[in-house]
C-alpha positions as CSV (number, residue, x, y, z in Angstrom):
1,M,-90.6,17.2,-90.3
2,F,-94.8,17.0,-89.5
3,K,-95.9,17.4,-85.8
4,Q,-99.6,16.5,-85.3
5,R,-101.3,18.5,-82.4
6,L,-104.2,16.5,-80.4
7,F,-107.5,18.6,-79.9
8,T,-109.8,15.9,-80.0
9,P,-111.6,15.8,-76.7
10,G,-110.5,12.6,-75.6
11,P,-108.1,11.4,-75.8
12,T,-106.3,14.6,-74.7
13,P,-102.0,15.5,-74.9
14,V,-100.4,13.7,-72.3
15,P,-97.2,14.8,-70.8
16,E,-93.4,14.0,-71.2
17,E,-93.5,13.3,-67.4
18,V,-96.4,11.0,-67.5
19,L,-95.6,9.4,-71.1
20,M,-91.9,8.5,-69.5
21,E,-94.1,6.8,-66.5
22,L,-95.7,4.3,-69.4
23,A,-91.9,4.1,-70.6
24,R,-90.8,2.4,-67.1
25,P,-90.4,-1.3,-66.5
26,I,-93.6,-2.9,-65.9
27,F,-94.0,-4.8,-62.4
28,H,-96.1,-6.8,-60.6
29,H,-99.5,-5.6,-59.2
30,R,-99.7,-7.6,-56.1
31,T,-97.0,-6.3,-54.6
32,P,-96.3,-3.4,-52.0
33,E,-95.6,-1.1,-54.3
34,Y,-98.5,-1.4,-56.0
35,R,-100.5,-1.0,-53.1
36,K,-98.6,2.3,-52.0
37,M,-99.0,3.7,-55.4
38,L,-103.1,3.0,-55.6
39,E,-103.3,4.4,-52.2
40,Q,-101.4,7.6,-53.2
41,L,-103.9,7.6,-56.6
42,T,-106.9,7.0,-54.1
43,R,-106.3,10.1,-52.4
44,D,-105.4,12.3,-54.8
45,M,-108.3,11.4,-57.0
46,Q,-110.6,12.8,-53.5
47,Y,-109.2,16.0,-54.4
48,V,-110.0,16.0,-57.9
49,M,-113.4,14.7,-57.8
50,G,-114.1,16.6,-54.1
51,T,-115.0,14.0,-52.1
52,S,-114.2,12.4,-48.7
53,Q,-115.5,9.0,-50.3
54,D,-113.0,6.5,-51.7
55,V,-112.7,6.9,-55.3
56,Y,-112.3,3.2,-57.3
57,T,-110.1,2.6,-59.8
58,I,-111.5,0.6,-62.5
59,T,-109.2,-0.7,-65.7
60,G,-111.4,0.1,-68.6
61,S,-112.8,3.2,-70.3
62,G,-115.1,5.9,-68.4
63,T,-118.2,3.8,-69.6
64,A,-117.1,0.7,-67.4
65,A,-117.5,3.4,-64.5
66,M,-120.8,4.6,-66.1
67,E,-121.8,0.9,-66.2
68,A,-120.8,0.0,-62.6
69,A,-123.1,3.4,-61.5
70,V,-126.0,1.6,-63.4
71,A,-125.3,-2.0,-62.9
72,C,-124.8,-1.7,-58.9
73,A,-127.4,0.8,-58.0
74,V,-130.6,0.0,-60.8
75,A,-132.0,-3.7,-60.6
76,P,-134.0,-5.2,-63.0
77,G,-137.5,-4.3,-63.4
78,E,-136.7,-0.3,-61.2
79,K,-137.1,3.0,-62.9
80,M,-134.5,5.7,-63.3
81,I,-134.3,8.9,-65.2
82,A,-131.8,9.2,-68.0
83,V,-131.1,13.1,-68.8
84,R,-130.5,12.8,-72.8
85,G,-128.9,15.8,-74.8
86,G,-126.7,14.4,-77.0
87,K,-124.5,11.3,-77.8
88,F,-123.2,10.6,-73.7
89,G,-126.8,11.3,-72.3
90,E,-128.1,8.7,-74.5
91,R,-125.3,6.1,-72.9
92,W,-126.8,6.6,-69.8
93,S,-130.3,5.6,-71.3
94,E,-128.9,2.7,-73.4
95,L,-127.3,1.2,-70.0
96,G,-130.3,1.3,-68.2
97,A,-131.9,-0.5,-71.1
98,A,-129.1,-3.2,-71.0
99,F,-129.1,-4.1,-67.6
100,G,-133.2,-4.1,-67.6
101,A,-133.4,-1.1,-66.1
102,K,-137.3,1.1,-66.9
103,V,-135.8,3.9,-68.2
104,V,-137.8,7.1,-68.2
105,N,-135.9,9.5,-71.1
106,L,-136.1,13.2,-69.7
107,D,-134.8,14.5,-73.4
108,V,-133.4,18.0,-74.1
109,E,-132.6,19.8,-77.5
110,W,-129.1,18.8,-78.7
111,G,-126.8,21.8,-77.7
112,T,-129.0,23.3,-74.2
113,P,-128.7,22.0,-71.1
114,A,-131.0,20.4,-68.7
115,T,-132.9,22.6,-65.9
116,P,-133.0,21.9,-62.5
117,R,-136.5,22.4,-63.0
118,Q,-136.9,20.1,-65.4
119,V,-135.3,17.6,-63.6
120,A,-137.6,17.5,-60.6
121,D,-140.8,18.0,-62.8
122,A,-139.3,14.6,-64.1
123,L,-139.0,13.2,-60.5
124,R,-142.5,14.7,-59.2
125,A,-143.9,12.5,-62.3
126,N,-142.0,9.4,-61.6
127,S,-141.5,9.1,-57.8
128,D,-140.6,5.8,-57.7
129,A,-137.8,6.5,-59.7
130,V,-134.6,5.6,-57.8
131,A,-132.0,7.4,-59.7
132,V,-130.9,10.6,-62.2
133,Y,-128.4,10.0,-64.4
134,I,-126.9,13.2,-66.2
135,T,-123.9,14.1,-68.1
136,Q,-122.3,17.2,-66.5
137,C,-120.2,18.5,-70.0
138,E,-122.4,16.7,-72.8
139,T,-118.9,15.7,-74.9
140,S,-120.6,15.9,-78.0
141,T,-122.1,19.5,-78.1
142,A,-119.9,20.8,-75.9
143,T,-123.0,21.7,-73.8
144,I,-122.5,21.7,-69.6
145,N,-125.5,20.9,-67.3
146,D,-126.0,22.9,-63.7
147,V,-124.7,19.5,-62.2
148,E,-124.9,21.6,-58.5
149,G,-128.9,22.9,-58.9
150,I,-129.9,19.6,-60.3
151,A,-128.2,18.3,-57.2
152,R,-129.9,20.1,-55.1
153,E,-133.5,19.0,-56.8
154,V,-132.7,15.5,-56.6
155,A,-131.5,15.6,-52.9
156,A,-134.8,16.5,-51.8
157,T,-136.0,13.1,-52.6
158,P,-135.2,9.4,-52.4
159,A,-133.0,9.1,-55.7
160,L,-129.6,8.9,-55.9
161,L,-128.1,11.7,-58.7
162,A,-125.5,9.9,-60.5
163,V,-123.2,12.6,-63.2
164,D,-120.8,11.0,-65.8
165,G,-118.3,14.0,-65.3
166,I,-115.9,12.6,-67.9
167,S,-115.2,15.6,-69.9
168,S,-115.8,18.0,-67.2
169,I,-113.7,16.5,-63.8
170,G,-110.8,17.9,-63.2
171,A,-111.2,20.7,-66.2
172,V,-114.3,22.7,-64.5
173,P,-115.2,23.3,-61.1
174,F,-117.0,20.1,-60.1
175,K,-117.5,19.6,-55.9
176,M,-119.1,16.1,-55.2
177,D,-119.5,16.3,-51.6
178,A,-120.6,19.9,-51.3
179,W,-122.9,19.9,-54.1
180,G,-124.7,16.5,-52.9
181,V,-123.9,14.5,-55.9
182,D,-124.2,10.4,-55.0
183,I,-122.2,9.1,-58.0
184,A,-119.6,10.4,-59.9
185,V,-117.5,8.9,-62.7
186,T,-114.5,10.3,-64.6
187,G,-111.8,8.8,-67.2
188,S,-108.3,9.0,-67.7
189,Q,-107.7,10.1,-71.1
190,K,-109.5,13.7,-71.0
191,A,-108.5,16.3,-68.2
192,L,-106.1,14.0,-66.6
193,M,-103.8,14.1,-69.2
194,L,-103.7,10.5,-69.4
195,P,-104.4,7.8,-72.1
196,P,-107.2,6.0,-72.6
197,G,-107.7,2.8,-69.9
198,L,-109.1,3.5,-66.3
199,A,-112.4,4.9,-65.0
200,F,-112.7,6.2,-61.8
201,I,-116.1,6.2,-59.8
202,A,-117.2,7.5,-56.4
203,C,-120.4,7.1,-54.4
204,S,-122.0,9.2,-51.3
205,A,-123.3,7.2,-48.3
206,K,-126.6,7.4,-49.7
207,A,-125.3,6.0,-52.5
208,W,-124.2,3.1,-50.9
209,K,-126.9,2.3,-48.6
210,R,-128.7,1.4,-52.3
211,I,-125.8,-0.3,-53.7
212,E,-126.0,-2.7,-50.3
213,A,-129.7,-3.2,-50.7
214,T,-129.8,-3.9,-54.3
215,R,-129.5,-7.4,-55.9
216,G,-126.4,-7.4,-57.7
217,H,-126.2,-8.1,-61.4
218,A,-122.8,-7.0,-62.2
219,Y,-119.5,-9.2,-61.9
220,Y,-116.3,-6.9,-63.5
221,V,-117.5,-3.5,-62.3
222,D,-119.3,-4.8,-59.0
223,L,-118.5,-1.8,-56.7
224,K,-119.1,-3.9,-53.8
225,A,-115.9,-6.0,-54.6
226,Y,-113.8,-2.7,-55.3
227,R,-114.6,-1.2,-52.1
228,K,-113.9,-4.8,-50.3
229,A,-110.5,-5.1,-51.9
230,L,-109.4,-1.2,-51.2
231,A,-110.4,-1.1,-47.7
232,P,-107.2,-0.5,-45.8
233,P,-104.8,-1.9,-44.9
234,E,-105.4,-4.0,-48.2
235,W,-105.6,-0.5,-51.0
236,D,-105.9,-3.3,-54.0
237,N,-107.9,-3.8,-56.6
238,P,-110.3,-7.0,-57.0
239,Y,-109.4,-7.9,-60.1
240,T,-105.9,-7.7,-62.4
241,P,-105.1,-3.4,-62.8
242,N,-103.5,-1.6,-65.9
243,N,-100.7,-1.3,-62.9
244,V,-98.3,0.6,-65.3
245,M,-101.5,3.5,-66.1
246,V,-102.1,3.4,-62.5
247,R,-98.2,4.8,-62.1
248,A,-98.5,7.1,-64.7
249,A,-102.1,8.6,-63.1
250,C,-100.4,9.0,-59.9
251,K,-97.8,11.5,-61.9
252,A,-100.6,13.0,-63.8
253,V,-102.9,13.5,-60.7
254,A,-99.7,15.0,-58.8
255,M,-99.4,17.4,-61.2
256,I,-102.6,18.6,-61.0
257,R,-102.6,18.5,-57.1
258,A,-99.4,20.7,-57.7
259,E,-101.2,23.5,-60.0
260,G,-104.6,23.7,-57.9
261,L,-107.6,23.2,-58.9
262,E,-109.1,26.5,-59.2
263,R,-106.1,27.6,-61.1
264,I,-106.8,24.8,-63.6
265,W,-110.0,26.0,-63.8
266,A,-109.6,29.1,-64.2
267,E,-106.8,28.3,-67.3
268,T,-109.1,25.9,-68.6
269,H,-111.9,28.7,-69.0
270,K,-109.4,31.4,-70.5
271,R,-108.7,28.8,-73.1
272,A,-112.6,28.2,-73.9
273,E,-112.8,31.6,-74.0
274,A,-109.9,32.4,-76.4
275,I,-111.6,29.6,-78.7
276,R,-114.7,31.4,-78.8
277,A,-113.6,35.0,-79.6
278,A,-111.6,33.4,-82.3
279,A,-114.7,31.9,-83.7
280,A,-116.6,35.0,-83.1
281,A,-114.0,37.4,-85.0
282,L,-114.0,34.9,-87.8
283,G,-117.8,34.8,-88.2
284,L,-119.0,31.5,-86.8
285,A,-121.1,30.6,-83.7
286,V,-120.4,28.6,-81.2
287,Y,-123.1,25.6,-81.1
288,S,-124.0,25.2,-77.7
289,K,-126.3,27.7,-75.6
290,A,-124.5,26.5,-72.6
291,P,-121.0,26.1,-73.7
292,S,-118.5,24.0,-71.6
293,D,-115.0,25.3,-71.1
294,S,-113.8,21.8,-71.2
295,V,-114.4,21.0,-75.3
296,T,-115.7,24.0,-77.6
297,A,-118.0,23.2,-80.5
298,V,-118.2,25.6,-83.7
299,K,-120.7,25.5,-86.1
300,V,-119.0,24.5,-89.7
301,P,-120.3,28.0,-92.0
302,D,-122.7,27.1,-94.9
303,G,-120.7,25.7,-97.8
304,V,-117.8,24.4,-96.0
305,D,-117.7,20.1,-95.6
306,G,-117.1,19.8,-92.0
307,E,-115.8,16.5,-92.3
308,A,-113.5,18.1,-95.1
309,L,-112.7,21.0,-92.6
310,A,-111.7,19.0,-89.7
311,K,-109.4,16.4,-92.0
312,T,-107.5,19.3,-93.6
313,M,-107.0,20.8,-90.4
314,S,-105.3,17.7,-89.5
315,K,-103.6,16.2,-92.7
316,D,-102.6,19.9,-93.9
317,F,-102.0,21.6,-90.9
318,G,-100.8,19.6,-87.9
319,V,-104.1,20.3,-85.7
320,K,-106.5,17.6,-84.7
321,P,-109.6,18.6,-83.8
322,A,-112.7,16.1,-83.5
323,G,-115.6,16.2,-85.7
324,G,-119.4,16.1,-84.8
325,Q,-121.1,12.9,-83.7
326,G,-124.9,11.9,-84.6
327,K,-127.0,14.3,-86.1
328,L,-124.0,16.7,-86.0
329,K,-122.0,14.9,-88.1
330,G,-120.2,17.2,-90.4
331,K,-122.0,20.3,-88.5
332,V,-119.4,21.0,-86.0
333,I,-115.4,20.9,-85.0
334,R,-114.8,20.4,-81.2
335,F,-111.6,21.7,-80.0
336,T,-110.6,20.5,-76.5
337,T,-109.0,23.3,-74.2
338,M,-108.8,20.9,-70.8
339,G,-106.0,19.1,-70.1
340,Y,-102.4,19.5,-71.1
341,T,-103.0,22.6,-73.7
342,D,-101.9,26.1,-73.3
343,A,-101.9,29.2,-75.1
344,W,-99.6,28.4,-77.6
345,D,-101.5,25.7,-78.2
346,I,-104.6,27.3,-78.4
347,L,-102.9,29.9,-81.0
348,A,-101.8,27.0,-83.4
349,A,-105.4,25.7,-83.6
350,V,-107.2,28.3,-84.3
351,G,-104.6,29.5,-86.9
352,A,-104.9,25.9,-88.6
353,L,-108.7,26.6,-88.7
354,E,-108.3,30.1,-90.3
355,M,-105.6,28.1,-93.2
356,A,-108.2,25.5,-93.4
357,L,-111.2,27.4,-93.9
358,A,-109.4,29.1,-96.8
359,R,-108.2,26.6,-98.6
360,L,-111.7,25.4,-98.6
361,G,-113.0,28.0,-100.3
362,R,-113.9,30.4,-97.5
363,K,-113.3,33.9,-97.6
364,V,-110.9,34.9,-94.6
365,D,-109.4,38.0,-92.9
366,F,-106.4,36.2,-91.8
367,G,-105.1,37.0,-88.4
368,A,-108.5,37.9,-87.3
369,G,-109.2,34.9,-85.5
370,V,-105.8,34.7,-83.8
371,A,-105.5,38.3,-82.9
372,A,-109.2,37.9,-80.8
373,A,-107.5,34.6,-79.3
374,M,-104.5,36.7,-78.3
375,K,-106.2,39.2,-76.7
376,V,-108.0,36.9,-74.6
377,L,-105.1,34.7,-73.3
378,A,-102.8,38.2,-72.9
379,G,-105.5,39.2,-70.3
């Protein structure tokens, strides 16, 4: 019997309780039953995202919420700043271009976080920019950006700060209101412990002022339509929702609330530290200069084919990590440490890494990585 353990940074493993919700009979979405679920999910997602603002649920991947954040807040011809340090920072830039914005790219070296000073300098040089778009955890490089510090700089200007929290919210500290983030987006298939299919977005009062004044060029992701549909006593979506996923999301996010975000953040950090300690013990380097706790990228050693390493771990040892993206293809392997993973999952992943490296010809001190991870996890 072969068991596959999912270690990609999205989708991530889904708890059995949530899978059972997905297996229940389908039901109609224009009903009091559904509206009650959506109200519950909205309230619980406010907790997860750290906001008193309504959180809108969009049927689609996280990119649907990213698209809404651009299409509804930046009119064609207006200027926006996109912070790019990986594939998903580049997506902000691509969205801006798709909707006719004048995009100013703030490029940082892959694996290096953007600094608040860099963002402040970009805003001073582009005082007419209406928004700054950044990724909290750049999934392709496993790098965390200082959203709290950057938010302070943006708040001192008329510009909005929009944050892609798809690989971070629910796994690492994120406090939308306390930090002064104006638009926050996330997706279901990461720390929220769900399959792909739902996107979430929340907007500050400052953001809503701009959205209301911006001539819309969106339809399905028009946030004005979502706000109108959700307004009590309606608690509804403007278009047909994935109601089965909403029901499952109610279960998953209720589990997060029961566990408590602070505990989840601490446990996620410990799992990430265990992966990093194991890599060091095996003579491997972590790629990022500011590693995220939600996903860890480990450099593939010289002489080893990174694509073959990920394939061997999956095919031969039942642990499925993610390979590198873009210019990191074949150079790193990435491990999730967010969501429905635990200490034993981490040890299995490290063990599979050791065995796969050995199978590909790398000299391995068997157990060194596992022991290093165990010391962290037992602390």
